[in-house]
C-alpha positions as CSV (number, residue, x, y, z in Angstrom):
1,M,-140.7,-9.2,-93.9
2,D,-138.5,-11.0,-91.4
3,V,-138.2,-9.5,-87.9
4,T,-136.3,-10.7,-84.9
5,C,-138.4,-10.0,-81.8
6,E,-136.9,-10.3,-78.3
7,V,-139.6,-10.5,-75.6
8,L,-137.6,-9.4,-72.5
9,G,-137.3,-12.1,-70.0
10,E,-139.1,-14.6,-72.2
11,G,-137.0,-15.3,-75.3
12,T,-136.5,-14.5,-78.9
13,H,-138.9,-15.1,-81.9
14,E,-138.1,-15.0,-85.6
15,L,-141.3,-13.5,-87.2
16,D,-142.3,-13.6,-90.9
17,L,-144.7,-10.6,-91.2
18,A,-146.7,-9.1,-94.1
19,A,-145.1,-6.2,-95.9
20,D,-147.7,-3.8,-94.5
21,A,-147.4,-5.1,-90.8
22,T,-147.6,-2.7,-87.9
23,Y,-146.0,-2.9,-84.5
24,G,-149.3,-4.0,-83.2
25,D,-149.1,-7.0,-85.5
26,V,-145.7,-7.8,-84.0
27,L,-147.3,-8.0,-80.5
28,A,-150.1,-10.2,-81.9
29,A,-147.6,-12.5,-83.5
30,V,-146.0,-13.2,-80.1
31,G,-149.3,-13.6,-78.4
32,L,-149.5,-10.2,-76.6
33,S,-151.9,-7.4,-76.8
34,T,-151.2,-3.7,-77.0
35,H,-152.7,-3.3,-73.5
36,E,-150.1,-5.5,-71.9
37,A,-146.9,-4.8,-73.9
38,S,-145.0,-2.2,-75.9
39,V,-142.6,-2.6,-78.8
40,L,-139.2,-0.8,-78.5
41,V,-137.0,0.1,-81.5
42,D,-133.6,1.4,-80.6
43,D,-134.8,1.3,-76.9
44,R,-137.6,3.8,-77.7
45,P,-141.3,2.9,-77.7
46,V,-143.1,3.0,-81.0
47,P,-146.8,3.5,-81.7
48,E,-148.7,0.2,-82.3
49,D,-150.2,1.5,-85.6
50,R,-146.8,2.5,-87.1
51,P,-145.6,0.3,-90.0
52,V,-142.7,-2.0,-89.1
53,D,-139.5,-0.5,-90.4
54,A,-136.9,-2.3,-88.3
55,D,-135.6,-5.8,-88.6
56,S,-135.0,-6.2,-84.9
57,V,-137.3,-5.1,-82.0
58,R,-137.7,-5.7,-78.3
59,V,-141.0,-6.2,-76.5
60,I,-141.4,-5.2,-72.9
61,R,-144.4,-6.4,-70.9
62,L,-146.2,-3.6,-69.1
63,I,-148.3,-5.7,-66.7
64,K,-148.1,-9.2,-65.3
65,G,-150.8,-10.8,-63.3
66,G,-150.2,-12.5,-60.0
């Protein structure tokens, strides 16, 4: 399954995910954990354990160290 993932403020990634991938897998594919980012579909957050059903998602970081 091909998914375009925009990490806000950091760029866009073209991901090739397994057919049974979850939105948590999307985060892992871009090097983020479910504790530091959320996936948005149509500008709404989706649960990390929900199967991917969109071909384009946005990721927003929740925390950033400093």
